[in-house]
N, C-alpha and C positions, 0 to 999 in steps of 0.2 A: 574540457572541464578538469578541474583539479580533483585528485583522489578524494579529498574531503567532501566536495560537492556531490560526487558520485555516491559516496556512502550515505550522505544525508538523503539523497533522492531515493535510494533503495529502501532506507529505513521508513521514509514517508510513504512509499508505495506499499510496503508491508503493513504499515499501520492502517492505511486506508482500506486495504483488503480485509484486515481483521475487523475493522469497524463495520464493514458491509456484511460480513459473515455474522457478527454478533447481532446486528440489527435485522437478521433474517433477509438480507438483500442479496442472498446467493443467486437469486434468479437473474440478477444483472450480469453475473459472470457467465451464465449460459447464454 
């Protein structure tokens, strides 16, 4: 993977986690 794709993947992962936490979906992380 190119560095750009890695950065995009990390950003997307953080965004998804943030959405889950905002939606009260923190139970999924447990």
